[in-house]
C-alpha positions in Angstrom: 35.7 -168.7 -70.0 32.0 -168.5 -70.6 29.0 -169.0 -68.5 28.9 -172.4 -66.8 26.6 -174.9 -68.5 24.4 -175.4 -65.4 23.8 -171.6 -65.3 22.9 -171.6 -69.1 20.5 -174.5 -68.5 18.9 -172.7 -65.5 18.4 -169.5 -67.6 16.8 -171.4 -70.5 14.5 -173.3 -68.1 13.5 -170.1 -66.2 12.5 -168.4 -69.5 10.9 -171.6 -70.7 13.0 -171.7 -73.9 14.6 -174.6 -75.7 18.3 -174.2 -75.6 20.2 -174.4 -78.9 23.9 -174.9 -78.6 27.0 -176.2 -80.4 28.6 -177.4 -77.2 28.7 -181.2 -77.9 31.5 -181.9 -75.5 30.0 -180.9 -72.1 26.4 -179.8 -72.5 24.8 -183.2 -73.0 26.4 -184.4 -69.7 25.3 -181.3 -67.8 21.8 -181.5 -69.4 21.5 -185.1 -68.1 22.4 -184.0 -64.6 20.1 -181.0 -64.8 17.0 -183.0 -65.7 17.5 -185.3 -62.6 16.5 -182.4 -60.3 14.7 -179.8 -62.6 12.6 -179.6 -65.7 14.0 -178.3 -69.0 12.2 -177.1 -72.1 14.7 -179.1 -74.1 18.1 -179.0 -75.7 19.1 -179.0 -79.4 22.8 -179.5 -80.3 23.9 -178.1 -83.7 27.2 -178.5 -85.4 29.7 -175.7 -85.4 31.0 -175.8 -89.0 28.2 -176.3 -91.5 26.2 -173.8 -93.4 24.2 -171.6 -91.0 21.4 -171.6 -93.6 21.1 -175.4 -93.3 20.9 -175.2 -89.5 18.2 -172.5 -89.7 16.2 -174.6 -92.1 16.5 -177.6 -89.8 15.4 -175.6 -86.8 12.4 -174.3 -88.8 11.5 -177.9 -89.6 11.7 -178.8 -85.9 9.6 -175.8 -85.0 6.9 -176.6 -87.6 6.8 -180.3 -87.1 6.8 -180.6 -83.3 5.2 -179.1 -80.2 7.3 -177.5 -77.4 6.0 -180.1 -74.9 7.6 -182.9 -77.0 11.0 -181.4 -76.3 10.6 -181.2 -72.5 13.6 -182.9 -70.8 14.7 -184.2 -74.2 17.8 -183.7 -76.4 18.1 -183.5 -80.1 20.9 -183.3 -82.6 21.1 -181.5 -85.9 21.4 -181.9 -88.8 18.2 -183.8 -89.2 
């Protein structure tokens, strides 16, 4: 077993970092609950299987084309 989603979300929030994860099954639900009582820098869900280079390219596009404040309490999905 890994670290509980709520703890991962708290850690990302306390370091003011957008969380990037491939946990599509439970993280979106826990993120929704988390932002009802706390603020999050944001969440980006990436697929598990595809080419890592494509994911990195998409993350670089997100980084270049948006401001961190645009992701606050928001969730995004890759690929773009």
